[in-house]
C-alpha positions as CSV (number, residue, x, y, z in Angstrom):
1,X,-0.5,-11.2,25.3
2,X,-2.6,-10.0,22.4
3,X,-3.6,-12.7,19.8
4,X,-6.4,-11.2,17.9
5,X,-6.8,-7.9,16.3
6,X,-10.2,-7.5,17.5
7,X,-8.9,-6.8,20.8
8,X,-8.1,-3.4,19.7
9,X,-11.7,-2.7,19.0
10,X,-12.8,-4.4,22.2
11,X,-10.4,-2.4,24.1
12,X,-11.3,1.1,22.9
13,X,-15.2,0.7,22.6
14,X,-15.6,0.9,26.4
15,X,-13.4,3.9,26.5
16,X,-14.7,6.3,23.4
17,X,-17.9,4.4,22.3
18,X,-19.4,7.8,20.9
19,X,-16.3,9.0,19.1
20,X,-16.0,8.9,15.4
21,X,-13.9,6.0,14.3
22,X,-14.2,6.0,10.4
23,X,-15.9,8.6,8.4
24,X,-16.2,10.0,4.7
25,X,-17.4,13.4,3.3
26,X,-21.1,12.2,4.1
27,X,-21.3,9.3,6.6
28,X,-19.5,8.4,9.9
29,X,-19.4,5.7,12.2
30,X,-18.6,5.6,16.1
31,X,-16.6,2.9,17.7
32,X,-19.8,1.7,19.3
33,X,-21.4,1.4,15.8
34,X,-18.4,-0.3,14.3
35,X,-18.5,-2.9,17.4
36,X,-22.2,-3.5,17.2
37,X,-22.2,-3.9,13.4
38,X,-19.1,-6.1,13.3
39,X,-20.6,-8.5,16.0
40,X,-24.0,-8.7,14.1
41,X,-22.3,-9.6,10.8
42,X,-20.2,-12.1,12.5
43,X,-23.3,-13.7,14.1
44,X,-24.9,-13.9,10.6
45,X,-21.8,-15.5,9.0
46,X,-21.8,-18.1,11.9
47,X,-25.5,-18.8,11.4
48,X,-24.5,-20.1,7.8
49,X,-21.8,-22.4,9.4
50,X,-18.9,-20.6,7.4
51,X,-15.6,-21.0,9.2
52,X,-12.0,-20.5,8.3
53,X,-12.9,-19.5,4.6
54,X,-12.4,-16.6,2.5
55,X,-15.4,-14.2,2.9
56,X,-15.4,-11.4,0.0
57,X,-16.4,-8.1,1.2
58,X,-17.3,-6.4,-2.0
59,X,-18.5,-2.9,-1.2
60,X,-17.9,0.7,-2.0
61,X,-15.0,2.4,-0.2
62,X,-17.2,3.5,3.0
63,X,-16.9,3.3,6.7
64,X,-19.2,0.4,6.8
65,X,-16.9,-1.7,4.4
66,X,-14.4,-1.5,7.3
67,X,-17.0,-2.7,9.9
68,X,-17.6,-5.7,7.6
69,X,-14.0,-6.5,7.6
70,X,-14.0,-7.0,11.3
71,X,-17.3,-8.9,11.1
72,X,-15.9,-11.4,9.0
73,X,-13.2,-11.8,11.6
74,X,-15.5,-12.4,14.5
75,X,-17.1,-15.2,12.5
76,X,-13.8,-17.1,12.5
77,X,-13.0,-16.5,8.9
78,X,-11.1,-14.1,6.8
79,X,-11.9,-11.0,4.7
80,X,-11.0,-10.6,1.2
81,X,-11.7,-6.8,0.1
82,X,-12.7,-6.0,-3.2
83,X,-14.7,-2.7,-4.6
84,X,-16.4,-1.6,-7.6
85,X,-13.4,0.2,-9.2
86,X,-11.7,-3.2,-9.8
87,X,-11.8,-4.3,-13.3
88,X,-14.5,-7.2,-14.0
89,X,-11.6,-9.5,-15.4
90,X,-9.6,-9.2,-12.5
91,X,-12.5,-10.1,-10.0
92,X,-13.3,-13.1,-11.8
93,X,-9.8,-14.4,-11.5
94,X,-9.9,-13.5,-7.9
95,X,-13.4,-15.3,-7.7
96,X,-11.6,-18.7,-9.5
97,X,-8.6,-18.5,-7.0
98,X,-11.0,-18.2,-3.9
99,X,-14.0,-20.0,-4.9
100,X,-15.8,-18.0,-2.0
101,X,-18.9,-19.3,-0.2
102,X,-20.0,-15.7,0.6
103,X,-19.9,-12.3,-0.6
104,X,-21.1,-9.3,1.6
105,X,-22.5,-6.4,-0.7
106,X,-24.0,-3.0,-0.4
107,X,-27.2,-2.2,-2.5
108,X,-25.0,-0.9,-5.3
109,X,-22.4,-3.7,-5.6
110,X,-25.0,-6.4,-5.3
111,X,-26.0,-5.2,-8.8
112,X,-22.2,-5.9,-10.0
113,X,-22.2,-9.3,-8.6
114,X,-25.1,-10.5,-10.7
115,X,-22.8,-10.0,-13.9
116,X,-20.7,-12.7,-12.6
117,X,-21.2,-16.5,-12.7
118,X,-21.3,-16.7,-9.0
119,X,-23.3,-19.5,-7.1
120,X,-22.6,-18.7,-3.5
121,X,-24.4,-16.8,-0.7
122,X,-24.9,-13.0,-1.4
123,X,-25.6,-11.0,1.7
124,X,-26.5,-7.6,2.1
125,X,-24.6,-5.5,4.7
126,X,-27.9,-3.3,5.9
127,X,-29.6,-6.7,6.4
128,X,-26.8,-8.4,8.1
129,X,-26.5,-5.6,10.9
130,X,-30.0,-6.5,11.8
131,X,-29.1,-9.7,13.1
132,X,-29.3,-10.6,16.8
133,X,-25.9,-11.0,18.2
134,X,-25.0,-14.5,19.1
135,X,-22.8,-13.9,22.3
136,X,-22.4,-17.7,23.1
137,X,-21.2,-18.7,19.7
138,X,-18.9,-15.7,19.0
139,X,-17.2,-16.4,22.2
140,X,-16.7,-20.1,21.3
141,X,-15.1,-18.9,17.8
142,X,-12.8,-16.4,19.6
143,X,-11.5,-19.0,22.1
144,X,-10.5,-21.2,19.4
145,X,-8.8,-18.4,17.1
146,X,-5.2,-18.7,17.3
147,X,-2.7,-15.7,16.2
148,X,-1.3,-17.6,13.1
149,X,-4.9,-17.9,11.7
150,X,-5.5,-15.9,8.5
151,X,-7.0,-12.2,9.2
152,X,-7.2,-11.4,5.3
153,X,-6.2,-11.9,1.8
154,X,-5.2,-9.0,-0.4
155,X,-4.4,-9.5,-4.1
156,X,-1.4,-8.2,-5.8
157,X,-0.4,-8.3,-9.6
158,X,1.1,-11.4,-10.7
159,X,3.9,-11.5,-13.5
160,X,1.8,-14.0,-15.4
161,X,-1.5,-11.8,-15.3
162,X,-3.0,-13.8,-12.8
163,X,-3.6,-11.9,-9.4
164,X,-1.7,-13.4,-6.3
165,X,-3.4,-13.5,-3.0
166,X,-1.2,-12.6,-0.1
167,X,-2.7,-14.3,3.1
168,X,-1.8,-12.5,6.6
169,X,-2.5,-13.8,9.9
170,X,-3.2,-11.8,13.2
171,X,0.3,-12.2,14.5
172,X,1.8,-10.3,11.6
173,X,-0.7,-7.5,11.5
174,X,-0.2,-6.9,15.4
175,X,3.3,-6.9,15.2
176,X,3.2,-4.4,12.3
177,X,0.8,-2.2,13.8
178,X,2.5,-2.2,17.3
179,X,5.8,-1.0,15.7
180,X,4.3,1.3,12.8
181,X,2.2,3.2,15.6
182,X,5.4,3.8,17.5
183,X,7.4,5.1,14.6
184,X,4.2,7.4,13.6
185,X,3.5,8.6,17.2
186,X,-0.1,7.8,16.9
187,X,-2.5,8.8,19.7
188,X,-6.1,9.5,20.5
189,X,-5.5,12.8,18.9
190,X,-4.5,11.3,15.5
191,X,-6.8,12.1,12.6
192,X,-5.7,10.1,9.7
193,X,-6.6,11.1,5.9
194,X,-6.7,7.7,4.1
195,X,-5.6,7.6,0.3
196,X,-5.4,4.0,-0.2
197,X,-8.2,1.8,-1.6
198,X,-9.4,-0.5,1.0
199,X,-8.5,-3.5,-1.0
200,X,-4.8,-2.6,-0.6
201,X,-2.7,-3.6,2.5
202,X,-1.7,0.1,2.7
203,X,-5.0,1.0,4.5
204,X,-3.7,-1.0,7.3
205,X,-1.7,2.2,8.2
206,X,-5.0,3.8,9.4
207,X,-7.5,1.2,10.0
208,X,-6.0,-0.6,12.8
209,X,-4.1,2.2,14.7
210,X,-7.5,3.9,14.8
211,X,-8.8,1.0,16.8
212,X,-5.8,0.8,19.0
213,X,-5.8,4.4,20.1
214,X,-9.3,5.6,19.5
215,X,-8.2,7.8,16.8
216,X,-10.2,8.8,13.8
217,X,-9.7,8.0,9.9
218,X,-11.2,10.1,7.3
219,X,-11.5,8.3,3.7
220,X,-10.7,10.7,1.3
221,X,-12.7,10.7,-2.0
222,X,-10.6,9.4,-4.7
223,X,-11.6,12.2,-7.2
224,X,-10.0,14.9,-5.0
225,X,-6.6,13.4,-5.9
226,X,-7.1,14.9,-9.3
227,X,-8.0,18.5,-7.7
228,X,-5.2,19.5,-5.2
229,X,-6.8,22.4,-3.8
230,X,-10.1,20.6,-3.3
231,X,-8.0,17.8,-1.4
232,X,-6.0,20.4,0.7
233,X,-9.5,21.8,1.6
234,X,-10.8,18.5,2.7
235,X,-7.7,18.1,5.0
236,X,-8.2,21.4,6.6
237,X,-12.2,21.0,7.1
238,X,-11.5,17.6,9.0
239,X,-8.5,18.9,10.8
240,X,-6.5,15.9,9.3
241,X,-3.1,16.0,11.0
242,X,-1.8,12.6,9.9
243,X,-1.2,11.2,6.4
244,X,0.3,8.1,5.0
245,X,0.3,8.4,1.1
246,X,2.1,7.3,-1.9
247,X,4.6,9.4,-3.3
248,X,2.9,10.3,-6.4
249,X,-0.1,11.6,-4.5
250,X,2.0,14.0,-2.3
251,X,4.0,15.0,-5.7
252,X,0.8,15.7,-7.4
253,X,-0.1,18.4,-4.8
254,X,3.3,19.9,-4.5
255,X,4.1,19.7,-8.5
256,X,1.2,21.8,-9.4
257,X,2.0,24.9,-7.1
258,X,-1.1,24.1,-4.8
259,X,0.7,25.6,-1.8
260,X,0.8,29.0,-3.7
261,X,-3.0,29.1,-3.3
262,X,-3.6,26.9,-0.2
263,X,-1.7,25.1,2.6
264,X,-2.5,22.2,5.0
265,X,-3.4,23.8,8.6
266,X,-3.1,20.8,10.9
267,X,-0.8,18.3,9.3
268,X,2.0,17.1,11.7
269,X,3.0,13.8,10.3
270,X,3.7,13.0,6.5
271,X,4.6,9.6,5.8
272,X,5.4,8.3,2.3
273,X,6.3,5.3,0.4
274,X,5.7,2.8,-2.4
275,X,7.8,5.1,-4.6
276,X,10.9,7.3,-4.3
277,X,9.7,10.7,-3.2
278,X,11.7,13.5,-5.5
279,X,13.8,15.6,-3.4
280,X,12.3,18.6,-5.1
281,X,8.7,17.6,-4.3
282,X,9.8,16.8,-0.8
283,X,11.4,20.2,-0.4
284,X,8.1,22.0,-1.3
285,X,6.4,20.1,1.4
286,X,8.9,20.7,4.0
287,X,9.0,24.4,3.2
288,X,5.4,24.9,3.8
289,X,5.5,22.5,6.9
290,X,8.8,23.1,8.5
291,X,7.8,21.7,11.9
292,X,6.1,18.3,10.6
293,X,7.7,15.0,10.8
294,X,8.6,13.4,7.4
295,X,8.8,9.7,7.2
296,X,10.0,7.5,4.5
297,X,8.3,4.0,4.6
298,X,9.5,1.1,2.8
299,X,8.0,-2.6,2.6
300,X,5.9,-5.3,0.7
301,X,2.5,-6.7,0.9
302,X,4.2,-9.8,1.5
303,X,5.7,-8.7,4.7
304,X,2.2,-7.1,5.9
305,X,3.0,-3.6,4.6
306,X,6.0,-1.5,5.6
307,X,9.0,-3.1,7.1
308,X,11.5,-0.1,7.2
309,X,11.6,3.5,8.2
310,X,13.7,6.8,8.0
311,X,12.5,9.9,9.6
312,X,13.9,12.9,7.4
313,X,15.8,15.3,9.7
314,X,18.4,16.9,7.4
315,X,18.5,18.5,4.0
316,X,19.2,16.4,0.7
317,X,20.9,17.6,-2.5
318,X,18.5,17.2,-5.5
319,X,20.6,14.4,-6.8
320,X,20.2,12.4,-3.7
321,X,17.7,9.7,-2.5
322,X,16.1,9.6,0.8
323,X,17.0,6.5,2.5
324,X,14.5,3.9,3.6
325,X,16.7,3.8,6.8
326,X,16.2,0.9,9.1
327,X,13.8,-2.1,9.8
328,X,11.1,-1.8,12.4
329,X,11.5,-3.6,15.5
330,X,11.5,-7.4,15.4
331,X,12.0,-7.3,11.7
332,X,15.6,-8.1,10.1
333,X,16.7,-7.0,6.4
334,X,19.2,-9.4,5.0
335,X,20.8,-7.8,1.9
336,X,21.5,-10.7,-0.1
337,X,23.9,-10.7,-3.2
338,X,23.1,-13.1,-6.2
339,X,25.6,-15.8,-4.4
340,X,23.5,-15.5,-1.2
341,X,26.0,-13.8,0.8
342,X,25.4,-10.7,2.7
343,X,26.1,-7.5,0.7
344,X,28.8,-5.0,2.5
345,X,28.7,-1.2,2.6
346,X,28.1,0.0,-0.9
347,X,27.5,-3.3,-2.4
348,X,24.1,-3.8,-4.1
349,X,21.9,-6.6,-2.9
350,X,18.4,-7.8,-2.9
351,X,16.2,-7.0,0.1
352,X,15.1,-10.0,1.9
353,X,12.8,-9.8,5.1
354,X,13.1,-11.9,8.1
355,X,10.6,-11.7,11.0
356,X,7.0,-12.1,12.3
357,X,5.6,-9.6,9.8
358,X,6.3,-12.0,6.9
359,X,2.9,-13.2,5.8
360,X,1.7,-16.8,5.1
361,X,2.4,-16.9,1.2
362,X,0.1,-16.9,-1.6
363,X,-3.4,-18.5,-1.4
364,X,-3.8,-21.5,-3.4
365,X,-0.4,-20.9,-5.2
366,X,2.2,-23.1,-3.7
367,X,4.6,-22.5,-6.8
368,X,4.7,-18.7,-6.4
369,X,4.9,-19.0,-2.7
370,X,7.9,-21.6,-3.0
371,X,9.7,-18.9,-5.4
372,X,9.3,-16.1,-3.0
373,X,9.1,-17.3,0.5
374,X,12.2,-19.2,0.8
375,X,14.6,-21.0,3.6
376,X,17.0,-18.6,4.8
377,X,20.2,-19.4,3.1
378,X,22.2,-18.2,6.0
379,X,20.6,-20.8,8.2
380,X,20.9,-24.5,7.6
381,X,20.0,-25.7,11.1
382,X,16.3,-25.4,11.0
383,X,13.3,-24.2,9.0
384,X,13.3,-20.4,8.7
385,X,11.4,-18.5,6.1
386,X,12.3,-15.3,4.5
387,X,10.6,-13.2,1.8
388,X,12.8,-12.1,-1.4
389,X,11.3,-8.8,-2.3
390,X,12.8,-8.5,-5.9
391,X,13.9,-4.9,-4.7
392,X,17.7,-3.8,-4.8
393,X,19.4,-1.6,-2.3
394,X,22.8,-0.8,-0.6
395,X,23.8,0.5,2.7
396,X,25.1,4.1,2.9
397,X,28.2,5.5,5.0
398,X,25.7,5.7,7.9
399,X,24.5,2.0,7.3
400,X,21.1,3.3,6.3
401,X,19.4,1.3,3.6
402,X,19.0,3.2,0.3
403,X,16.5,1.7,-2.4
404,X,18.2,1.3,-5.6
405,X,15.7,-0.1,-8.0
406,X,13.4,-3.2,-8.5
407,X,15.0,-6.1,-10.2
408,X,12.9,-5.9,-13.2
409,X,13.8,-2.0,-13.5
410,X,17.4,-3.2,-14.1
411,X,18.2,-3.6,-17.8
412,X,20.9,-4.4,-20.3
413,X,21.2,-1.9,-23.0
414,X,23.9,-1.2,-25.6
415,X,26.1,-3.6,-23.4
416,X,25.7,-1.7,-20.2
417,X,23.7,-2.5,-17.0
418,X,21.2,0.4,-16.4
419,X,18.9,1.4,-13.5
420,X,16.1,3.1,-14.9
421,X,15.5,4.7,-11.5
422,X,18.8,6.8,-11.9
423,X,17.4,8.1,-15.2
424,X,14.1,9.2,-13.4
425,X,16.2,10.5,-10.4
426,X,17.8,12.9,-12.7
427,X,15.1,14.2,-14.7
428,X,13.1,14.8,-11.4
429,X,15.6,17.5,-10.8
430,X,14.9,19.6,-13.6
431,X,12.8,22.4,-12.8
432,X,9.4,22.5,-14.3
433,X,9.1,18.6,-14.2
434,X,6.3,17.4,-12.1
435,X,6.7,13.4,-12.4
436,X,8.6,11.3,-14.8
437,X,8.9,7.4,-15.3
438,X,11.0,5.3,-17.4
439,X,10.4,2.0,-19.1
440,X,12.3,-0.3,-21.3
441,X,10.6,-1.7,-24.4
442,X,12.3,-5.1,-24.9
443,X,11.0,-5.7,-28.5
444,X,12.8,-2.5,-30.0
445,X,15.6,-2.2,-27.4
446,X,14.5,1.4,-26.3
447,X,14.5,3.4,-23.1
448,X,11.3,5.4,-23.1
449,X,11.1,8.3,-20.7
450,X,7.5,9.8,-20.0
451,X,6.9,12.8,-18.1
452,X,4.5,15.7,-17.1
453,X,5.5,19.3,-16.7
454,X,6.0,22.6,-18.6
455,X,9.3,21.6,-20.3
456,X,9.3,20.5,-24.0
457,X,10.9,17.3,-25.0
458,X,13.9,18.9,-26.6
459,X,14.8,20.9,-23.3
460,X,14.5,17.6,-21.6
461,X,16.9,15.7,-24.1
462,X,19.4,18.5,-23.8
463,X,19.3,18.5,-20.0
464,X,19.8,14.7,-19.9
465,X,22.8,14.9,-22.2
466,X,24.7,17.0,-19.9
467,X,23.8,14.6,-16.8
468,X,24.0,10.9,-18.2
469,X,26.4,9.0,-20.2
470,X,25.5,8.4,-23.8
471,X,24.1,4.8,-23.5
472,X,21.7,6.0,-20.6
473,X,20.1,8.7,-22.5
474,X,16.4,7.8,-23.3
475,X,15.8,6.8,-27.2
476,X,12.3,8.2,-26.6
477,X,11.1,11.2,-24.6
478,X,7.3,11.6,-24.4
479,X,5.5,14.5,-22.9
480,X,2.1,13.6,-21.3
481,X,-1.0,15.4,-20.0
482,X,-1.3,12.9,-17.4
483,X,0.7,10.2,-15.7
484,X,-1.3,6.9,-15.7
485,X,-1.6,5.7,-12.0
486,X,-2.7,2.4,-10.4
487,X,-5.6,2.1,-7.9
488,X,-3.4,2.9,-5.3
489,X,-1.8,6.1,-6.8
490,X,1.4,4.8,-8.0
491,X,2.6,5.3,-11.6
492,X,1.3,2.4,-13.7
493,X,4.3,1.4,-15.5
494,X,2.6,-1.5,-17.2
495,X,0.1,0.8,-18.7
496,X,2.9,3.3,-19.7
497,X,4.6,0.2,-21.7
498,X,1.2,-0.5,-23.4
499,X,0.7,3.0,-24.4
500,X,3.9,3.3,-26.0
501,X,3.6,0.2,-27.9
502,X,0.3,1.3,-29.1
503,X,1.9,4.6,-30.1
504,X,4.4,3.0,-32.2
505,X,2.1,0.7,-34.1
506,X,0.3,3.6,-35.6
């Protein structure tokens, strides 16, 4: 039975040592290089006698950063990915939570660390890989490592402004990768195009299946997602056949009529998640790639990544939503109503996740952990932790899960309970709209719709008046040049709210 993610690397390096494992537009690492670098880094950390501690990997998005992750694991510690794109203030808060004893840097990020009040050990990647590999000590640590030991910490947003560090163990990642790989039908022929930053759990979808099967992952430069034609050229140049992107990234390509000029030549598997993929944009992708597999994925960081999947095999009307489907093997979804009873067909409930993929909780944050990682209310016989996602869903007539909204996207306006996602769904159906997002300004009790597209605001308002009841019509409609996005490519709702508040102060 596999108990350590490093077994993926150790199994594959003997089979395809010289094959490219990870690459970007300039540099690449073979499986042998990844293996050798990781063991050298692990030996360096062991030399300093750090054990079962968070080790920060503060590097540019680069294949070498990935090998540094594995090096931390070889040392018996757990890695915390950070890169130069993260705001300084956020990094400072993360350092306060972790109090890390070591940071691994490249030459560029080493300069950034000097801006922080950091007193621990700073190690340069290119120096660490020169270290002689200490086989004996590495083997001692490997024999002591359990599958419930932490593997990494990734930080998500906190409602109080303090980032929360989600701790995942080997067991949960192995469970996730085994099940995800079956759903995506990953093989040694898979060539991934990575979109997510390495400091998000979303990158797991490429990093570990690459090790498991001897596949290849290309790290796509972030700036290409602002230039859709060049993005597709990159996919074609490196013969990328599998992508797992947020829906906003896919919509960016199709929404700007990119396919009229260039089309992907090799894509056969397109997975999407983290946001609702508008049917209009999905139809554009399906028109261009009729033989490709399209898979909707759903899941939170606190359950290791993705927990549910739905392969799209039928046509959907523009006013429909693609289901999130069914849970992965060895995962159960409990759809709980406010009274902690199970929701029945067409009843809305909160998605709660049960299974091995549920992570260990938040690092040094017992209060928030207790709020979200709770005893299963359907089991009063023994301890059983489930994760409460804060996401609302219901079952359709085929007993497939349909995502409805975030709990915090459900508002009370003019005496009515409203799902902001329903307004967004309607506006996405309007021809000429590329992307849209609704927020609610509690201070002035106004629904604010922001969108990008060729339609004017008066056309959008008129369209919605014919589709929605009066109390759901946005009070403010704003046309934007660009939709603000998070580092992971999702719509940045918090920034949209701040932008609107700033505009009404003027």
